[in-house]
C-alpha positions, 0 to 999 in steps of 0.5 A, a space after each residue: 500500500 502507499 505509505 502516505 496521508 493519501 493511502 489507497 489499496 491498489 492490488 493484492 499483496 504478495 504471498 506473506 511467506 515469501 516476503 518473510 523468508 526474504 526479510 529473514 535473509 536480510 534483503 527485500 525489494 521495494 517498489 517506489 513511485 516518486 518518494 512513496 514506497 508502494 510495497 515490499 517484495 521478495 524478488 525484483 520481478 515480483 515488484 515489476 509484475 505488481 507495477 503492471 496493475 498500477 497506473 502509468 508512470 515512472 517507478 523504481 525498484 530498489 534492493 534494500 538490506 533489512 536490519 530489524 525494522 530498518 531498511 538500508 539502501 546503499 546506491 553504491 552496492 544495492 540494485 536500483 532500476 527505474 522503469 516507465 510502466 505503460 498503462 495496459 489497454 482497457 484500464 484507463 479508457 472510457 468508451 
């Protein structure tokens, strides 16, 4: 979910067991839109696939290290990818 004062539900969250395993391993992938963290995922491909259900825009996937409840991102060593998500046909059209 978007973590802001204007939070909305956009799609179902990934399976909780996979994310718990990723957190215990110490690495998760965050899907971001601007300064908003949309959700956390066990793999980067899950984050990109989740973005397919979101409106068109510039999204970012970051690999972050889990240190307890803190998330640490180091741009020198951690994965970071920005991509433009195009709206899929039928979702944004009014006929």
